[in-house]
C-alpha positions as CSV (number, residue, x, y, z in Angstrom):
1,M,30.0,-16.8,-7.6
2,F,31.3,-15.0,-11.3
3,R,27.9,-12.8,-10.8
4,R,29.0,-12.0,-7.3
5,F,32.3,-10.3,-9.4
6,L,30.6,-8.6,-11.6
7,V,28.3,-7.3,-9.0
8,T,31.6,-5.7,-6.8
9,F,33.1,-4.2,-10.3
10,F,29.8,-2.7,-11.2
11,R,29.5,-1.0,-7.9
12,R,33.0,0.6,-7.3
13,G,33.0,4.1,-7.8
14,F,31.5,6.3,-10.5
15,A,34.3,6.8,-12.3
16,V,37.6,5.0,-11.7
17,F,40.7,5.8,-13.0
18,L,42.9,3.5,-14.0
19,L,46.9,4.9,-14.9
20,I,48.1,3.4,-18.1
21,C,52.0,4.0,-19.6
22,L,51.6,3.5,-23.7
23,G,50.2,4.9,-26.0
24,C,47.4,3.6,-28.3
25,S,46.3,3.2,-32.2
26,A,43.0,5.1,-33.4
27,Q,41.9,1.7,-34.2
28,S,43.0,-1.4,-31.4
29,A,44.8,-1.2,-28.6
30,P,48.8,-2.4,-29.1
31,P,49.2,-6.3,-27.9
32,D,51.3,-4.9,-24.7
33,L,48.7,-2.1,-23.7
34,A,46.1,-5.1,-23.6
35,K,48.5,-6.5,-21.6
36,R,48.5,-3.9,-19.5
37,I,44.9,-2.9,-19.4
38,E,44.0,-6.3,-18.6
39,R,46.7,-7.0,-15.0
40,Q,45.1,-3.2,-14.3
41,V,41.4,-4.5,-14.4
42,R,42.5,-7.8,-12.8
43,S,43.9,-6.5,-10.1
44,F,41.6,-3.8,-9.0
45,Y,38.7,-5.7,-8.8
46,S,40.2,-9.1,-7.8
47,L,38.7,-11.2,-10.9
48,P,38.7,-14.8,-10.4
49,A,41.7,-17.2,-12.1
50,D,39.5,-18.6,-14.5
51,V,37.5,-15.6,-15.9
52,K,38.6,-14.8,-19.5
53,V,39.8,-10.7,-20.1
54,T,40.0,-9.6,-23.7
55,V,40.5,-6.1,-24.6
56,N,38.7,-4.8,-27.6
57,P,39.8,-2.7,-30.1
58,L,39.2,1.0,-29.6
59,K,36.0,3.0,-31.2
60,P,35.4,6.7,-31.6
61,S,33.4,7.9,-28.5
62,E,31.2,11.1,-27.4
63,F,34.1,12.4,-25.2
64,P,36.8,14.5,-26.6
65,N,39.8,13.1,-26.3
66,Y,39.2,9.7,-25.2
67,D,38.2,6.4,-27.1
68,A,35.7,3.9,-26.8
69,L,37.1,1.0,-25.4
70,T,35.5,-2.3,-24.0
71,V,36.4,-5.3,-22.2
72,T,34.9,-8.6,-22.2
73,L,34.7,-11.1,-19.5
74,N,33.8,-14.4,-19.8
75,N,34.1,-17.5,-17.6
76,G,32.8,-20.0,-20.4
77,D,29.0,-19.4,-18.0
78,R,28.7,-16.5,-18.4
79,K,29.9,-13.6,-20.6
80,Q,29.8,-9.7,-19.7
81,E,31.3,-6.3,-21.8
82,V,32.0,-3.2,-19.2
83,A,32.4,0.1,-21.3
84,F,35.8,1.9,-20.4
85,L,37.3,5.6,-21.8
86,L,40.9,5.7,-22.9
87,S,42.6,9.0,-23.1
88,K,44.7,9.6,-26.3
89,D,47.6,9.6,-24.5
90,G,47.2,6.3,-23.5
91,Q,48.1,7.6,-19.6
92,T,44.3,7.2,-18.3
93,L,41.3,4.7,-18.6
94,V,38.2,5.4,-17.2
95,R,35.2,3.8,-15.8
96,F,32.0,5.4,-16.0
97,N,28.1,4.7,-16.3
98,K,26.5,6.8,-18.1
99,M,23.1,8.4,-16.3
100,D,19.5,8.8,-18.4
101,L,18.0,11.5,-16.1
102,S,14.7,11.1,-18.2
103,K,13.9,8.3,-16.4
104,D,13.2,7.5,-12.3
105,P,15.5,4.7,-11.6
106,Y,13.7,3.2,-8.9
107,A,10.0,3.7,-11.4
108,E,11.5,1.5,-13.8
109,I,12.6,-1.1,-10.9
110,M,8.6,-1.3,-9.9
111,K,7.8,-1.2,-13.6
112,K,9.5,-4.6,-13.2
113,I,8.0,-6.6,-10.2
114,D,5.0,-8.4,-10.3
115,L,2.2,-7.6,-7.6
116,N,-0.4,-9.7,-8.9
117,G,-1.7,-12.2,-7.0
118,R,0.5,-12.0,-4.0
119,P,-0.4,-11.5,-0.1
120,T,-0.5,-8.3,1.0
121,R,-0.3,-6.2,4.6
122,G,-0.8,-2.8,5.0
123,N,-2.9,0.6,3.1
124,K,-3.4,-1.1,0.1
125,D,-3.8,2.3,-1.4
126,A,-0.5,3.6,-0.2
127,K,1.2,5.4,-2.1
128,V,4.5,3.6,-1.0
129,V,5.2,-0.1,-1.6
130,A,7.9,-2.2,0.2
131,V,8.1,-5.7,-1.8
132,N,10.2,-8.1,0.1
133,Y,11.9,-10.9,-1.6
134,D,12.3,-13.5,1.1
135,D,13.3,-17.3,1.8
136,F,11.7,-18.7,4.7
137,E,14.8,-20.5,6.0
138,C,17.0,-17.5,5.8
139,A,18.2,-16.5,9.2
140,F,18.6,-12.7,8.5
141,C,14.8,-12.9,6.9
142,S,14.0,-14.2,10.2
143,R,15.5,-11.1,11.5
144,M,13.9,-8.4,8.7
145,H,10.6,-10.3,8.8
146,Q,10.8,-9.4,13.0
147,Q,11.7,-6.2,12.3
148,L,9.3,-5.5,9.9
149,F,5.9,-6.7,11.3
150,P,4.9,-5.9,13.7
151,T,7.5,-2.8,14.4
152,L,7.2,-1.5,11.1
153,F,4.0,-2.0,10.2
154,N,2.7,-0.5,13.5
155,E,4.8,2.7,12.7
156,Y,3.6,2.5,8.7
157,G,1.3,0.5,8.1
158,G,-1.2,2.8,7.2
159,R,0.9,4.7,4.8
160,V,2.9,1.9,3.0
161,L,1.9,-1.2,1.6
162,F,3.6,-4.6,2.3
163,V,4.2,-7.6,-0.1
164,Y,6.4,-10.5,0.0
165,K,8.2,-12.3,-3.2
166,D,9.6,-15.5,-2.9
167,F,14.0,-15.8,-3.1
168,P,14.7,-19.3,-1.7
169,L,18.1,-19.4,-1.8
170,A,17.9,-23.9,-2.3
171,E,21.4,-24.9,-2.4
172,L,21.6,-23.3,1.0
173,H,18.0,-23.7,2.2
174,P,16.6,-27.4,1.8
175,W,13.1,-26.7,2.6
176,A,13.2,-23.0,1.4
177,I,10.9,-23.6,-1.5
178,H,8.6,-26.5,0.2
179,A,7.7,-23.6,2.8
180,A,7.6,-20.9,0.1
181,I,5.0,-23.0,-2.0
182,D,3.0,-24.2,1.3
183,A,2.8,-20.5,1.7
184,N,1.2,-20.0,-1.6
185,C,-1.1,-22.3,-1.0
186,L,-2.8,-20.7,2.0
187,A,-2.5,-17.3,0.5
188,A,-4.9,-18.6,-2.9
189,Q,-7.7,-19.0,-0.5
190,N,-7.1,-16.5,2.2
191,N,-4.4,-13.3,2.8
192,D,-4.3,-13.5,6.5
193,A,-3.7,-17.6,6.4
194,Y,-0.3,-16.7,4.2
195,W,1.2,-14.2,6.9
196,D,-0.2,-16.4,10.1
197,F,2.4,-18.7,8.5
198,A,5.2,-16.4,7.6
199,D,4.8,-14.8,11.2
200,Y,5.3,-18.4,12.9
201,V,7.5,-20.2,10.2
202,H,10.2,-17.0,10.3
203,A,9.8,-16.6,13.9
204,N,9.9,-20.4,14.5
205,Q,12.6,-21.7,12.2
206,S,14.1,-24.1,14.9
207,V,11.0,-25.8,14.9
208,V,11.5,-26.9,11.2
209,N,15.1,-27.4,12.0
210,S,14.2,-29.7,14.8
211,A,11.9,-31.7,13.2
212,G,15.0,-34.3,11.9
213,N,15.7,-35.5,8.3
214,L,14.2,-33.4,4.8
215,D,11.7,-35.2,4.8
216,A,10.0,-34.8,8.4
217,R,10.9,-30.9,8.0
218,F,8.5,-30.9,4.8
219,A,6.1,-32.6,7.1
220,T,6.3,-30.3,9.7
221,L,5.6,-27.6,7.0
222,D,2.3,-29.0,5.7
223,R,1.7,-29.8,9.3
224,L,1.7,-26.3,10.4
225,A,0.0,-25.3,7.0
226,F,-3.3,-27.5,7.6
227,E,-3.4,-26.1,10.7
228,E,-3.3,-22.7,9.4
229,G,-6.1,-24.0,7.0
230,Q,-8.0,-25.3,9.6
231,K,-8.2,-22.2,11.6
232,R,-9.7,-20.2,8.8
233,N,-12.2,-22.4,7.7
234,M,-10.6,-23.3,4.0
235,D,-11.2,-25.7,1.7
236,L,-8.4,-28.5,3.3
237,S,-9.2,-30.6,0.3
238,K,-8.3,-28.1,-2.1
239,L,-5.2,-27.2,0.2
240,Q,-4.1,-30.7,1.0
241,S,-4.2,-31.3,-3.2
242,C,-2.1,-28.3,-3.6
243,V,0.5,-28.7,-0.8
244,K,1.3,-32.2,-1.9
245,A,1.1,-31.3,-5.8
246,Q,4.8,-29.0,-5.0
247,K,4.2,-27.4,-7.9
248,D,7.1,-24.9,-8.1
249,D,6.3,-22.3,-11.4
250,A,5.0,-19.4,-9.0
251,V,8.1,-19.4,-7.2
252,K,10.5,-20.0,-10.0
253,S,9.1,-17.0,-11.8
254,S,9.7,-14.8,-8.8
255,M,13.1,-15.9,-8.6
256,H,14.1,-15.1,-12.2
257,E,12.1,-11.8,-11.4
258,A,14.7,-11.1,-8.8
259,E,17.7,-12.1,-11.1
260,L,16.6,-9.7,-13.1
261,L,16.4,-6.9,-10.5
262,D,20.2,-7.7,-9.7
263,V,18.8,-9.3,-6.3
264,T,21.7,-11.9,-5.5
265,A,21.0,-12.6,-1.4
266,T,18.2,-12.8,0.8
267,P,16.4,-10.5,2.4
268,T,16.4,-7.8,-0.1
269,V,13.8,-5.1,0.1
270,F,12.5,-2.4,-2.9
271,V,11.1,0.2,-1.2
272,N,9.2,2.4,-4.1
273,G,12.1,1.4,-6.2
274,E,15.0,2.0,-3.8
275,K,16.8,-1.2,-2.8
276,I,17.6,-2.6,0.6
277,D,20.2,-5.4,0.9
278,G,20.6,-7.7,3.9
279,A,18.7,-7.3,7.7
280,L,19.5,-3.4,8.2
281,P,19.1,-1.7,11.8
282,L,15.9,-0.6,12.2
283,P,17.0,3.4,11.7
284,Q,18.3,2.8,8.7
285,L,15.2,1.0,7.7
286,R,13.2,3.8,9.0
287,A,15.7,6.1,6.7
288,V,14.5,4.9,3.7
289,F,11.1,4.3,4.5
290,D,10.3,7.8,5.3
291,R,12.6,9.3,2.2
292,A,9.8,7.2,0.6
293,L,6.9,9.3,2.2
294,K,8.4,12.2,1.0
295,D,8.8,11.5,-2.1
296,A,5.3,10.5,-2.7
297,G,3.7,13.7,-0.4
298,V,3.0,11.4,2.5
299,A,3.9,12.6,6.4
300,T,6.4,11.0,7.6
301,A,6.1,11.0,11.3
302,T,6.5,7.7,12.9
303,S,6.7,8.7,16.3
304,A,3.2,6.7,16.6
305,P,0.8,4.1,14.6
306,S,-1.3,5.9,12.4
307,P,-5.1,5.5,12.4
308,A,-5.1,2.9,9.6
309,A,-2.7,1.2,10.5
310,S,-4.0,0.7,13.6
311,A,-7.5,-0.2,12.4
312,A,-5.7,-2.9,9.5
313,T,-4.9,-6.6,10.9
314,A,-2.2,-6.6,13.1
315,P,0.0,-10.0,12.7
316,T,-0.2,-12.0,16.2
317,P,2.6,-14.7,17.6
318,K,0.6,-17.7,16.8
């Protein structure tokens, strides 16, 4: 919960001005001023009551007429320092983000995403890569999946590479990790088997949910994986061993990676580094894809599927 408030905190504007009524010294904020700063911060960002707010000593800043000031937010489990500027007259507190224009923020994000060994759909040589952090049990992920495949895949598959990574929200979705592991067991032997499994589960979450207790749901997922393995003439002994072991190392690694990218919910998609939160309507998704293609110097017309997309293995209902 604290993480959610921190995310809200950082997104509330590029420069936020809070009016402060008292002056400040050159070294530290007087107790009464520190109290007023704390009250303003708590009120403006609606911080939970258990978050301790500490106003730290003032330091010189690179901006004329302002001192640098950090406020520490601490709820015991997490601690975060947030930078402000305090005017010399003590009347204005400024929250700002300093941006390094020498770096491309989208490119920096893509450097942090490990795509090695992940199943893919679309053009493997594409200049635009769409990475979806997915949860097989998430209803919104199901909606996003069905917008991506086949609609956007048919429109962009010849110019975009689609990749899925795991971010199961286990506290909300008890069979999501099991489904991710089964899918990865299929992917280890056959790329298309992964996608057929993903298509079916996302379109038929009710089949798993109606199976009975949690063990019955696990068994249903395993059965779906085995059926897919049979259809693809996979090594069933190897598949069975993988499914039975339920090793979650790869899933946890993907989840950790997502957390480092500030992924807090599913679905979350990065299109060449631009973040999409949630299952957006198709026009908004197309706008992101078109922007990425334009930036990459690729044609953006989406009125008809490209020849490469038509030739690719399009997803089909199971």
